[in-house]
N, C-alpha and C positions, 0 to 999 in steps of 0.2 A: 417431836414432828407434832403437830397443832393438828385436831378438829374443830369444825362449827358444825350445830345443829340447831336449829329454826322448832320453835316448840308454840302451840295455839290452843285454845280450849273457850267455849263458851259454855254458862249456863243464863237460862231465865230462872228472875226472882220467884221463888213460891206461890202462891195462892193466898196459902195459907198461912198464919205465923206461926209456923210448930217447928221449924227449923233456926241455929243461930245461921249467924252470917259468917263461915271461915275462910279467909282470907291469907294464903302464907304460913298460913297456920296457928292464926291468931282469931282469937273469936274476936266478931268486931259487934258491938253494947248497939243495942233497939235497934238493927234493921234485919228485917225476911230476911230467908236462906235462899240459900240457890236447890232446882231440882235436881237433883240425880241420886244413880243409888248409894254413892259415899259421902262424907259429907260435900259432896261441891264444890269442894277448894282449885276453883279455876286457876288460881294460882302456881301453886303447886303440881297440878297435871299439867299445867301448858312448860313448869318445868323439869317434869319428868318425860314429856315426847320432845325437847328439846337434848335434853341429855341422849333420850334411848336412843332419835335421833345422828347424833354428834360418833354415834361408833356402831350407828349401821344394825342395829332390834328397830322394832315395830313398836306401834302406838300402844300409849298406856290402857285401853282397853282388855290390847289380848292381853293384858298381866291383871288386872284387877277388875276385869267382871268379874272370878276364879273366886278375886282377894275376896269381891263381896259376898259372892255367895256360900262362900265359908265365915258369915258376918263380921268382915276387918275394914268397916266406914271410914278410918281413921287415914286422910290423904297423905300422912307422914311417912305414915307405914306403907304406902307405893313406892313415894321419893327414895326410901331406903331399895327399895329394889333395883333403880335405876342405877345410882348407888352403886349399885354391888356390879348392874352389867358395865357401867365405867371401870372398875378396877378388874371385874374379870378379865376384863378387853387389855389389861396391863396400860393403863391409861388415870388420871388424877383431877377437876374438877379444876380450870383455871378460874373461871371468874362465869357470872348470870347478869343477865340483861330482860330486864323484866316489864313492857310497857303493859298498864289496865285501861281498855277504854269502859269509861262507867259516869253516869250521873251520876250514882249515888253507889256509895258512900264516900268524900272527898277520902281519897286515900293519905295524904301528907299526914298527918297528925296519927299513922299506923304503917309507915313505911319502916321506921329503925325496929319498930318492932318486930313486924315481918322477915326483914333483913336479919338478926339475932334469932328469929322462927330456920329461917332457912341456911342460914352459916352453920349451928348446930346440925342440925340434919346430912348437909354435906360435910361437914368439918371442916370448912372453908372461913376465912376472918369476913365481920359485916363489908368490910371497903372491896371486898372480890365481887358485891350485889349492887347493881344500879339498881332502883326499884322509880320508873315517872308514870305519871299518869296524864288520861285526858277525856274530860266530855263528851271533843267529837265536832261540840259544838251544837250537838241535839239531830245532827244526820245519820243519822243510825239509830236500829232500836236502842242498843247500849248506850246512847248517846240520850237516848230518850227514856232508859230509866225503866227499861224491861227487864234486862240481866245484863251481866259482864261477859267483856269479853278480854283477852288474854292472849298477850305472844310474849314469848321467849325466843332469848340467846343464848345458848350456849358453849364457851370455849374448852377442850379439854387436851388437855396436853400428856405428852409418853414419858409414862413414870420412866 
């Protein structure tokens, strides 16, 4: 049996340059970070939501808010919670698709590193992950450089 989930997340860039930009578990140099209680990794948050939805669970905030209060800010740890949910329901991750909308940074130079990071967390091969990006031609706040929006799709299959 195959199940599918769609996830989305978005964050605005912080005003002050006090936080690193993290996407897909990778620190992107020379860019402002994203607002949020955690590291603001919109890629991992969207993947979490996609996996959680695929197995009939809830949005990332239900799980991450408590972790943030406990001082856990690393979104890679949140994604491990989603992976455990997938496994506990008798499924395994089949593939992940990620669509990033952002004016900055350019995603392509970091896509392979993000795939490697995500594959390591989810215990899948890199070829099971697709990452694409668009600026949206400046038609949205994300395309105008105010933040980053990510959509993710996940398929899981019965073990």
